[in-house]
C-alpha positions in Angstrom: 26.9 -3.9 23.9 27.9 -7.6 24.1 30.7 -8.7 21.8 28.5 -11.2 19.9 26.3 -8.3 18.8 29.2 -6.1 17.7 30.7 -8.8 15.5 27.5 -10.1 13.7 27.1 -7.2 11.3 27.6 -7.6 7.6 25.8 -6.3 4.5 23.5 -9.3 4.7 23.0 -9.3 8.5 22.6 -6.5 11.1 21.3 -7.0 14.6 18.9 -4.4 16.0 18.0 -3.8 19.6 14.6 -2.1 19.9 13.4 -0.6 23.2 9.8 0.5 23.6 8.4 2.3 26.7 5.8 4.7 27.9 6.6 8.0 29.6 4.2 9.8 31.8 2.6 12.7 29.8 0.1 15.2 31.2 -2.7 12.7 31.6 -1.9 10.2 28.9 1.2 8.0 28.7 3.5 8.9 25.7 5.0 6.2 23.5 8.8 6.2 23.0 11.3 3.9 21.3 15.0 3.6 20.7 16.7 1.6 18.0 20.4 0.5 18.3 22.2 -1.2 15.4 25.1 -3.5 15.6 26.8 -1.8 12.7 28.0 1.1 14.8 25.5 3.8 13.6 24.3 6.1 16.4 21.2 5.1 18.4 18.0 6.6 17.1 15.1 7.7 19.1 11.4 7.8 18.0 8.3 9.5 19.5 5.9 8.2 16.9 5.4 4.5 16.0 5.0 5.3 12.3 8.4 7.1 12.1 10.0 3.9 13.5 8.3 1.8 10.9 9.2 4.2 8.1 12.8 4.2 9.3 13.0 0.3 9.4 11.3 0.1 6.0 13.9 2.4 4.6 17.0 0.7 6.0 15.6 -2.7 5.0 14.8 -1.6 1.4 17.7 -2.7 -0.8 16.6 -0.1 -3.4 16.6 2.9 -1.1 18.9 5.5 -2.7 18.9 8.3 0.0 20.0 8.2 3.6 17.5 7.0 6.2 14.6 9.3 7.1 15.1 11.4 10.3 14.0 9.9 13.6 11.6 11.5 16.1 
């Protein structure tokens, strides 16, 4: 990861790198995504768009009390 991404993380600012691609399934392409945060948390992978949106909604919610929802 470039140095400028590693150093730009703070409680008010986090940089996310989102990758979205399709994998060949049986007959239908399958949606996939990965999300990498500049704050050093492990990269998360998603197989369902709604799970990615749920995760982002949770990490961006200042009132969220629990840890983030699981990926996948």
